[in-house]
MITI-363041 format. One record per atom (N, C-alpha, C): atom name; x, y, z negated; residue number from 1; chain. Coordinates in pm, 1 decimal. Example, Ala and Ser with C-alpha at 12.3 -4.5 7.8 and 13.67 -1.06 7.14 Angstrom:
<recs>
(rec "N", (1319.0, -569.0, -780.0), 1, "A"),
(rec "CA", (1230.0, -450.0, -780.0), 1, "A"),
(rec "C", (1320.0, -330.0, -780.0), 1, "A"),
(rec "N", (1285.0, -225.0, -708.0), 2, "A"),
(rec "CA", (1367.0, -106.0, -714.0), 2, "A"),
(rec "C", (1290.0, 3.0, -787.0), 2, "A"),
</recs>
This chain:
<recs>
(rec "N", (-1188.7, -897.8, -533.6), 1, "A"),
(rec "CA", (-1103.1, -828.9, -436.7), 1, "A"),
(rec "C", (-1078.5, -920.4, -317.3), 1, "A"),
(rec "N", (-1065.3, -859.1, -202.8), 2, "A"),
(rec "CA", (-1048.4, -932.4, -78.4), 2, "A"),
(rec "C", (-908.8, -912.0, -20.4), 2, "A"),
(rec "N", (-871.2, -1008.3, 61.1), 3, "A"),
(rec "CA", (-746.2, -997.6, 135.8), 3, "A"),
(rec "C", (-763.7, -897.9, 249.2), 3, "A"),
(rec "N", (-654.9, -839.2, 292.5), 4, "A"),
(rec "CA", (-658.3, -752.0, 409.1), 4, "A"),
(rec "C", (-677.9, -838.2, 532.4), 4, "A"),
(rec "N", (-754.4, -788.5, 629.6), 5, "A"),
(rec "CA", (-771.4, -864.4, 752.7), 5, "A"),
(rec "C", (-659.9, -828.6, 851.5), 5, "A"),
(rec "N", (-657.5, -897.3, 963.3), 6, "A"),
(rec "CA", (-549.6, -880.9, 1061.8), 6, "A"),
(rec "C", (-541.8, -738.0, 1115.3), 6, "A"),
(rec "N", (-656.8, -677.1, 1144.2), 7, "A"),
(rec "CA", (-657.3, -540.2, 1196.1), 7, "A"),
(rec "C", (-603.5, -442.8, 1091.4), 7, "A"),
(rec "N", (-646.7, -457.1, 967.3), 8, "A"),
(rec "CA", (-598.4, -368.5, 860.5), 8, "A"),
(rec "C", (-446.8, -381.4, 844.7), 8, "A"),
(rec "N", (-396.5, -503.9, 846.6), 9, "A"),
(rec "CA", (-251.4, -525.6, 835.8), 9, "A"),
(rec "C", (-176.6, -463.9, 953.6), 9, "A"),
(rec "N", (-230.1, -478.8, 1073.1), 10, "A"),
(rec "CA", (-166.7, -422.2, 1192.0), 10, "A"),
(rec "C", (-155.9, -270.4, 1180.4), 10, "A"),
(rec "N", (-263.2, -205.3, 1137.8), 11, "A"),
(rec "CA", (-261.8, -59.5, 1125.2), 11, "A"),
(rec "C", (-168.9, -13.9, 1013.3), 11, "A"),
(rec "N", (-164.6, -89.4, 903.4), 12, "A"),
(rec "CA", (-73.1, -55.9, 793.8), 12, "A"),
(rec "C", (72.4, -74.6, 834.8), 12, "A"),
(rec "N", (99.4, -171.6, 920.4), 13, "A"),
(rec "CA", (236.3, -189.4, 970.1), 13, "A"),
(rec "C", (277.3, -71.1, 1057.2), 13, "A"),
(rec "N", (183.3, -10.6, 1130.1), 14, "A"),
(rec "CA", (212.0, 111.3, 1205.4), 14, "A"),
(rec "C", (246.6, 226.0, 1112.0), 14, "A"),
(rec "N", (178.3, 231.1, 998.0), 15, "A"),
(rec "CA", (207.3, 332.4, 895.7), 15, "A"),
(rec "C", (349.2, 316.5, 843.0), 15, "A"),
(rec "N", (389.2, 192.2, 818.2), 16, "A"),
(rec "CA", (522.1, 162.9, 762.5), 16, "A"),
(rec "C", (633.3, 203.9, 859.9), 16, "A"),
(rec "N", (604.2, 198.8, 990.8), 17, "A"),
(rec "CA", (704.5, 243.7, 1087.6), 17, "A"),
(rec "C", (737.0, 391.4, 1066.4), 17, "A"),
(rec "N", (638.0, 471.4, 1031.7), 18, "A"),
(rec "CA", (661.7, 614.1, 1007.3), 18, "A"),
(rec "C", (711.4, 639.6, 864.9), 18, "A"),
(rec "N", (660.9, 561.3, 769.0), 19, "A"),
(rec "CA", (698.6, 577.3, 627.6), 19, "A"),
(rec "C", (755.6, 445.2, 574.9), 19, "A"),
(rec "N", (881.9, 413.3, 609.0), 20, "A"),
(rec "CA", (941.0, 284.2, 570.8), 20, "A"),
(rec "C", (938.0, 256.7, 420.1), 20, "A"),
(rec "N", (938.9, 360.7, 337.7), 21, "A"),
(rec "CA", (939.5, 339.5, 192.5), 21, "A"),
(rec "C", (808.6, 276.4, 143.4), 21, "A"),
(rec "N", (704.7, 277.2, 226.9), 22, "A"),
(rec "CA", (576.5, 217.0, 186.2), 22, "A"),
(rec "C", (568.0, 68.1, 218.3), 22, "A"),
(rec "N", (671.2, 13.5, 281.4), 23, "A"),
(rec "CA", (669.0, -128.4, 319.8), 23, "A"),
(rec "C", (643.7, -220.1, 200.1), 23, "A"),
(rec "N", (705.8, -190.7, 87.7), 24, "A"),
(rec "CA", (689.1, -275.4, -30.8), 24, "A"),
(rec "C", (547.1, -270.0, -86.8), 24, "A"),
(rec "N", (469.5, -170.5, -47.4), 25, "A"),
(rec "CA", (332.8, -156.0, -97.2), 25, "A"),
(rec "C", (236.7, -257.4, -34.3), 25, "A"),
(rec "N", (263.0, -295.9, 89.2), 26, "A"),
(rec "CA", (168.3, -378.0, 165.4), 26, "A"),
(rec "C", (134.6, -509.2, 92.9), 26, "A"),
(rec "N", (235.1, -578.5, 40.3), 27, "A"),
(rec "CA", (210.6, -705.7, -27.9), 27, "A"),
(rec "C", (132.1, -689.8, -157.3), 27, "A"),
(rec "N", (128.5, -569.8, -212.3), 28, "A"),
(rec "CA", (56.6, -545.2, -337.9), 28, "A"),
(rec "C", (-84.7, -493.1, -316.8), 28, "A"),
(rec "N", (-124.5, -472.6, -190.7), 29, "A"),
(rec "CA", (-257.4, -417.6, -162.4), 29, "A"),
(rec "C", (-361.9, -526.7, -149.4), 29, "A"),
(rec "N", (-476.9, -499.8, -206.9), 30, "A"),
(rec "CA", (-597.2, -581.3, -187.0), 30, "A"),
(rec "C", (-709.4, -484.3, -153.5), 30, "A"),
(rec "N", (-812.6, -534.0, -88.4), 31, "A"),
(rec "CA", (-927.4, -451.7, -56.8), 31, "A"),
(rec "C", (-1022.5, -454.3, -176.1), 31, "A"),
(rec "N", (-1048.3, -338.8, -236.0), 32, "A"),
(rec "CA", (-1143.0, -335.2, -347.0), 32, "A"),
(rec "C", (-1286.5, -337.9, -293.7), 32, "A"),
(rec "N", (-1311.1, -270.9, -180.4), 33, "A"),
(rec "CA", (-1440.9, -283.4, -113.6), 33, "A"),
(rec "C", (-1436.4, -223.8, 26.8), 33, "A"),
(rec "N", (-1529.4, -271.5, 107.4), 34, "A"),
(rec "CA", (-1550.1, -218.5, 241.4), 34, "A"),
(rec "C", (-1692.9, -164.8, 244.3), 34, "A"),
(rec "N", (-1708.1, -38.7, 287.8), 35, "A"),
(rec "CA", (-1839.9, 23.8, 287.3), 35, "A"),
(rec "C", (-1871.8, 79.0, 425.5), 35, "A"),
(rec "N", (-1979.4, 28.2, 484.0), 36, "A"),
(rec "CA", (-2025.7, 79.6, 612.6), 36, "A"),
(rec "C", (-2100.8, 209.7, 589.0), 36, "A"),
(rec "N", (-2075.1, 308.8, 675.9), 37, "A"),
(rec "CA", (-2141.1, 439.2, 662.0), 37, "A"),
(rec "C", (-2247.2, 461.9, 770.0), 37, "A"),
(rec "N", (-2265.4, 365.3, 858.7), 38, "A"),
(rec "CA", (-2359.2, 382.1, 969.8), 38, "A"),
(rec "C", (-2289.6, 423.9, 1097.8), 38, "A"),
(rec "N", (-2186.9, 507.4, 1085.1), 39, "A"),
(rec "CA", (-2105.9, 546.7, 1201.4), 39, "A"),
(rec "C", (-1958.0, 522.2, 1174.4), 39, "A"),
(rec "N", (-1930.1, 450.0, 1067.8), 40, "A"),
(rec "CA", (-1791.2, 422.3, 1032.8), 40, "A"),
(rec "C", (-1781.7, 315.7, 925.4), 40, "A"),
(rec "N", (-1660.4, 294.5, 878.0), 41, "A"),
(rec "CA", (-1632.7, 195.6, 774.7), 41, "A"),
(rec "C", (-1518.7, 248.4, 689.0), 41, "A"),
(rec "N", (-1537.4, 244.1, 557.5), 42, "A"),
(rec "CA", (-1432.1, 285.8, 465.5), 42, "A"),
(rec "C", (-1381.6, 161.8, 392.5), 42, "A"),
(rec "N", (-1251.6, 137.9, 404.2), 43, "A"),
(rec "CA", (-1186.8, 25.8, 337.8), 43, "A"),
(rec "C", (-1102.8, 83.4, 224.9), 43, "A"),
(rec "N", (-1143.7, 57.9, 100.7), 44, "A"),
(rec "CA", (-1071.9, 110.3, -15.8), 44, "A"),
(rec "C", (-975.1, 6.3, -68.2), 44, "A"),
(rec "N", (-854.3, 50.4, -101.5), 45, "A"),
(rec "CA", (-749.7, -40.0, -147.1), 45, "A"),
(rec "C", (-724.6, -27.6, -296.3), 45, "A"),
(rec "N", (-671.6, -134.5, -350.6), 46, "A"),
(rec "CA", (-632.5, -141.4, -490.4), 46, "A"),
(rec "C", (-497.3, -211.4, -494.5), 46, "A"),
(rec "N", (-414.2, -171.5, -587.3), 47, "A"),
(rec "CA", (-283.1, -235.4, -603.3), 47, "A"),
(rec "C", (-293.9, -345.5, -707.8), 47, "A"),
(rec "N", (-242.9, -465.3, -673.7), 48, "A"),
(rec "CA", (-241.5, -574.3, -771.6), 48, "A"),
(rec "C", (-114.2, -568.0, -855.8), 48, "A"),
(rec "N", (-16.2, -492.4, -809.9), 49, "A"),
(rec "CA", (108.7, -474.8, -883.3), 49, "A"),
(rec "C", (120.5, -327.7, -919.9), 49, "A"),
(rec "N", (92.1, -295.3, -1043.9), 50, "A"),
(rec "CA", (95.5, -154.6, -1085.4), 50, "A"),
(rec "C", (237.7, -101.6, -1100.2), 50, "A"),
(rec "N", (336.1, -188.8, -1084.0), 51, "A"),
(rec "CA", (476.6, -148.5, -1094.4), 51, "A"),
(rec "C", (524.9, -72.3, -970.2), 51, "A"),
(rec "N", (446.2, -78.1, -863.3), 52, "A"),
(rec "CA", (486.6, -10.5, -739.4), 52, "A"),
(rec "C", (503.4, 138.0, -768.7), 52, "A"),
(rec "N", (619.5, 188.8, -733.5), 53, "A"),
(rec "CA", (650.6, 328.9, -761.6), 53, "A"),
(rec "C", (574.9, 423.4, -671.7), 53, "A"),
(rec "N", (550.8, 540.4, -720.8), 54, "A"),
(rec "CA", (485.6, 643.5, -640.9), 54, "A"),
(rec "C", (590.5, 719.4, -561.1), 54, "A"),
(rec "N", (570.6, 723.1, -432.0), 55, "A"),
(rec "CA", (658.2, 798.5, -343.4), 55, "A"),
(rec "C", (604.7, 941.5, -337.5), 55, "A"),
(rec "N", (685.9, 1032.4, -289.0), 56, "A"),
(rec "CA", (641.8, 1170.4, -274.6), 56, "A"),
(rec "C", (581.7, 1189.4, -135.3), 56, "A"),
(rec "N", (472.1, 1117.1, -109.9), 57, "A"),
(rec "CA", (407.5, 1123.6, 21.0), 57, "A"),
(rec "C", (259.1, 1152.6, 0.8), 57, "A"),
(rec "N", (211.3, 1255.5, 67.5), 58, "A"),
(rec "CA", (68.9, 1286.7, 75.0), 58, "A"),
(rec "C", (40.4, 1309.2, 222.3), 58, "A"),
(rec "N", (-40.9, 1221.0, 281.5), 59, "A"),
(rec "CA", (-62.7, 1232.0, 425.5), 59, "A"),
(rec "C", (-191.5, 1162.8, 466.6), 59, "A"),
(rec "N", (-243.8, 1207.4, 579.0), 60, "A"),
(rec "CA", (-347.0, 1134.7, 650.8), 60, "A"),
(rec "C", (-277.7, 1085.8, 776.6), 60, "A"),
(rec "N", (-272.0, 954.9, 794.1), 61, "A"),
(rec "CA", (-193.8, 896.9, 903.2), 61, "A"),
(rec "C", (-283.8, 831.2, 1006.6), 61, "A"),
(rec "N", (-251.9, 854.6, 1132.3), 62, "A"),
(rec "CA", (-313.7, 783.5, 1243.8), 62, "A"),
(rec "C", (-212.4, 783.8, 1357.2), 62, "A"),
(rec "N", (-202.5, 672.9, 1427.0), 63, "A"),
(rec "CA", (-114.7, 668.0, 1544.6), 63, "A"),
(rec "C", (-188.3, 715.4, 1669.2), 63, "A"),
(rec "N", (-307.7, 773.8, 1648.4), 64, "A"),
(rec "CA", (-391.2, 822.9, 1757.8), 64, "A"),
(rec "C", (-424.5, 713.3, 1858.0), 64, "A"),
(rec "N", (-436.7, 591.3, 1806.2), 65, "A"),
(rec "CA", (-478.5, 479.8, 1889.9), 65, "A"),
(rec "C", (-630.6, 472.1, 1888.5), 65, "A"),
(rec "N", (-685.0, 405.1, 1986.5), 66, "A"),
(rec "CA", (-828.0, 379.5, 1991.8), 66, "A"),
(rec "C", (-846.9, 229.2, 1975.1), 66, "A"),
(rec "N", (-942.8, 191.9, 1893.5), 67, "A"),
(rec "CA", (-973.5, 50.2, 1873.7), 67, "A"),
(rec "C", (-1100.1, 21.7, 1951.8), 67, "A"),
(rec "N", (-1087.1, -58.4, 2055.6), 68, "A"),
(rec "CA", (-1201.5, -90.8, 2139.8), 68, "A"),
(rec "C", (-1268.6, -216.7, 2087.9), 68, "A"),
(rec "N", (-1401.9, -209.1, 2073.2), 69, "A"),
(rec "CA", (-1481.1, -326.5, 2039.4), 69, "A"),
(rec "C", (-1601.9, -329.0, 2132.0), 69, "A"),
(rec "N", (-1658.4, -448.7, 2151.6), 70, "A"),
(rec "CA", (-1767.4, -464.3, 2248.3), 70, "A"),
(rec "C", (-1891.7, -385.1, 2212.0), 70, "A"),
(rec "N", (-1916.2, -362.0, 2084.4), 71, "A"),
(rec "CA", (-2039.6, -296.6, 2040.6), 71, "A"),
(rec "C", (-2040.9, -145.5, 2065.2), 71, "A"),
(rec "N", (-1924.8, -87.2, 2093.2), 72, "A"),
(rec "CA", (-1916.4, 59.2, 2104.5), 72, "A"),
(rec "C", (-1863.4, 103.2, 2240.4), 72, "A"),
(rec "N", (-1925.9, 206.0, 2297.4), 73, "A"),
(rec "CA", (-1884.2, 258.1, 2427.7), 73, "A"),
(rec "C", (-1745.9, 321.1, 2421.9), 73, "A"),
(rec "N", (-1722.8, 401.5, 2316.8), 74, "A"),
(rec "CA", (-1598.6, 479.2, 2310.4), 74, "A"),
(rec "C", (-1499.8, 428.5, 2205.7), 74, "A"),
(rec "N", (-1534.3, 321.5, 2135.3), 75, "A"),
(rec "CA", (-1440.9, 263.6, 2039.4), 75, "A"),
(rec "C", (-1438.1, 337.1, 1906.5), 75, "A"),
(rec "N", (-1328.0, 314.9, 1834.6), 76, "A"),
(rec "CA", (-1311.0, 367.8, 1699.2), 76, "A"),
(rec "C", (-1179.2, 442.5, 1686.3), 76, "A"),
(rec "N", (-1180.6, 543.4, 1602.5), 77, "A"),
(rec "CA", (-1056.6, 605.5, 1557.4), 77, "A"),
(rec "C", (-1037.4, 561.8, 1412.5), 77, "A"),
(rec "N", (-921.0, 591.0, 1357.4), 78, "A"),
(rec "CA", (-897.9, 556.1, 1217.3), 78, "A"),
(rec "C", (-800.8, 653.8, 1154.6), 78, "A"),
(rec "N", (-803.6, 658.5, 1023.4), 79, "A"),
(rec "CA", (-707.8, 738.1, 947.0), 79, "A"),
(rec "C", (-678.1, 662.9, 817.0), 79, "A"),
(rec "N", (-552.0, 665.8, 776.7), 80, "A"),
(rec "CA", (-509.1, 603.1, 651.3), 80, "A"),
(rec "C", (-472.0, 715.6, 555.2), 80, "A"),
(rec "N", (-529.8, 713.0, 435.4), 81, "A"),
(rec "CA", (-503.0, 816.0, 334.7), 81, "A"),
(rec "C", (-393.0, 769.1, 240.4), 81, "A"),
(rec "N", (-287.6, 849.9, 227.8), 82, "A"),
(rec "CA", (-180.6, 825.7, 131.0), 82, "A"),
(rec "C", (-182.1, 944.7, 35.7), 82, "A"),
(rec "N", (-206.6, 917.9, -91.1), 83, "A"),
(rec "CA", (-211.4, 1022.8, -191.9), 83, "A"),
(rec "C", (-112.4, 989.0, -302.0), 83, "A"),
(rec "N", (-22.3, 1081.4, -331.1), 84, "A"),
(rec "CA", (82.3, 1061.2, -432.6), 84, "A"),
(rec "C", (157.2, 930.2, -408.7), 84, "A"),
(rec "N", (182.7, 901.3, -280.4), 85, "A"),
(rec "CA", (261.6, 785.0, -245.1), 85, "A"),
(rec "C", (189.4, 652.3, -253.8), 85, "A"),
(rec "N", (58.0, 655.4, -272.8), 86, "A"),
(rec "CA", (-18.3, 531.1, -280.2), 86, "A"),
(rec "C", (-119.2, 526.4, -165.5), 86, "A"),
(rec "N", (-129.2, 410.4, -102.7), 87, "A"),
(rec "CA", (-221.8, 391.9, 8.2), 87, "A"),
(rec "C", (-360.9, 374.6, -52.6), 87, "A"),
(rec "N", (-447.0, 472.9, -32.7), 88, "A"),
(rec "CA", (-577.5, 475.9, -98.5), 88, "A"),
(rec "C", (-688.1, 409.1, -17.1), 88, "A"),
(rec "N", (-701.0, 450.2, 109.4), 89, "A"),
(rec "CA", (-807.4, 392.4, 191.5), 89, "A"),
(rec "C", (-775.5, 404.4, 339.4), 89, "A"),
(rec "N", (-851.0, 329.1, 417.7), 90, "A"),
(rec "CA", (-845.3, 327.8, 562.9), 90, "A"),
(rec "C", (-987.0, 355.7, 610.2), 90, "A"),
(rec "N", (-1003.8, 460.0, 689.5), 91, "A"),
(rec "CA", (-1137.6, 494.5, 736.5), 91, "A"),
(rec "C", (-1145.4, 481.0, 888.0), 91, "A"),
(rec "N", (-1240.9, 401.4, 932.4), 92, "A"),
(rec "CA", (-1270.4, 386.0, 1074.9), 92, "A"),
(rec "C", (-1389.2, 474.2, 1107.2), 92, "A"),
(rec "N", (-1386.0, 541.0, 1223.2), 93, "A"),
(rec "CA", (-1496.9, 627.0, 1264.4), 93, "A"),
(rec "C", (-1529.6, 603.0, 1410.4), 93, "A"),
(rec "N", (-1659.5, 599.7, 1439.3), 94, "A"),
(rec "CA", (-1702.0, 593.9, 1578.8), 94, "A"),
(rec "C", (-1702.4, 736.7, 1632.5), 94, "A"),
(rec "N", (-1727.2, 747.8, 1759.5), 95, "A"),
(rec "CA", (-1741.9, 879.9, 1821.2), 95, "A"),
(rec "C", (-1891.5, 907.5, 1833.1), 95, "A"),
(rec "N", (-1954.9, 920.2, 1715.4), 96, "A"),
(rec "CA", (-2096.4, 954.1, 1703.7), 96, "A"),
(rec "C", (-2190.3, 843.2, 1752.7), 96, "A"),
(rec "N", (-2149.7, 717.4, 1734.6), 97, "A"),
(rec "CA", (-2236.2, 604.6, 1767.6), 97, "A"),
(rec "C", (-2271.7, 530.1, 1639.6), 97, "A"),
(rec "N", (-2389.4, 472.6, 1636.2), 98, "A"),
(rec "CA", (-2427.4, 386.3, 1523.8), 98, "A"),
(rec "C", (-2343.9, 259.1, 1532.0), 98, "A"),
(rec "N", (-2302.7, 208.3, 1414.0), 99, "A"),
(rec "CA", (-2217.9, 87.9, 1409.5), 99, "A"),
(rec "C", (-2239.3, 17.8, 1276.5), 99, "A"),
(rec "N", (-2243.6, -114.2, 1280.4), 100, "A"),
(rec "CA", (-2270.2, -193.3, 1159.7), 100, "A"),
(rec "C", (-2144.7, -227.4, 1078.8), 100, "A"),
(rec "N", (-2028.4, -183.2, 1123.3), 101, "A"),
(rec "CA", (-1904.9, -209.8, 1049.8), 101, "A"),
(rec "C", (-1841.3, -344.3, 1080.7), 101, "A"),
(rec "N", (-1898.4, -417.7, 1175.7), 102, "A"),
(rec "CA", (-1842.7, -548.1, 1215.8), 102, "A"),
(rec "C", (-1758.8, -529.2, 1342.1), 102, "A"),
(rec "N", (-1639.4, -589.4, 1340.3), 103, "A"),
(rec "CA", (-1547.4, -570.8, 1452.7), 103, "A"),
(rec "C", (-1564.6, -672.7, 1563.9), 103, "A"),
(rec "N", (-1571.6, -800.4, 1529.6), 104, "A"),
(rec "CA", (-1565.7, -902.9, 1632.9), 104, "A"),
(rec "C", (-1428.9, -895.9, 1699.5), 104, "A"),
(rec "N", (-1425.9, -916.3, 1829.2), 105, "A"),
(rec "CA", (-1299.7, -903.5, 1902.1), 105, "A"),
(rec "C", (-1267.4, -755.1, 1918.4), 105, "A"),
(rec "N", (-1140.2, -722.7, 1908.8), 106, "A"),
(rec "CA", (-1098.9, -582.9, 1923.5), 106, "A"),
(rec "C", (-969.5, -576.3, 2002.4), 106, "A"),
(rec "N", (-941.6, -456.0, 2050.8), 107, "A"),
(rec "CA", (-817.2, -429.8, 2123.1), 107, "A"),
(rec "C", (-770.8, -290.8, 2083.3), 107, "A"),
(rec "N", (-644.4, -279.0, 2045.0), 108, "A"),
(rec "CA", (-589.0, -149.3, 2010.1), 108, "A"),
(rec "C", (-524.6, -89.7, 2134.3), 108, "A"),
(rec "N", (-568.8, 30.4, 2169.7), 109, "A"),
(rec "CA", (-521.0, 97.1, 2290.2), 109, "A"),
(rec "C", (-448.6, 224.5, 2248.8), 109, "A"),
(rec "N", (-325.9, 238.9, 2293.6), 110, "A"),
(rec "CA", (-249.2, 359.0, 2262.1), 110, "A"),
(rec "C", (-307.1, 476.8, 2337.8), 110, "A"),
(rec "N", (-302.6, 592.2, 2274.5), 111, "A"),
(rec "CA", (-354.2, 714.1, 2336.7), 111, "A"),
(rec "C", (-269.4, 747.1, 2458.6), 111, "A"),
(rec "N", (-339.1, 774.5, 2566.8), 112, "A"),
(rec "CA", (-269.2, 810.7, 2689.6), 112, "A"),
(rec "C", (-240.4, 959.5, 2691.6), 112, "A"),
(rec "N", (-123.1, 995.2, 2739.0), 113, "A"),
(rec "CA", (-88.0, 1136.9, 2752.4), 113, "A"),
(rec "C", (-156.9, 1192.2, 2876.3), 113, "A"),
(rec "N", (-204.1, 1314.2, 2868.0), 114, "A"),
(rec "CA", (-272.4, 1376.9, 2983.6), 114, "A"),
(rec "C", (-176.5, 1466.8, 3056.5), 114, "A"),
</recs>
């Protein structure tokens, strides 16, 4: 199992702002695997502390931010899956561009209102 990287932690902290009861979950999360899909990346989580209680939350969460990286013209979107109160996975998706799943330097840009 792997540690969460800085970007994953940053996005999970955004989740906690909306769902404060999930804050205690962050320290118990480890990455079970990261899988590149060719146009995205799926980061699957595992809990190292099975004592963490299940909240009554089922949601797909995104702050509608764009993650800009040098390799992609339009950047990445993401969604965090919460099922039965447990953070299951984080999925990054390109806007129909091929991508190797490597971030390098990145910048999180808030969605602009039109």
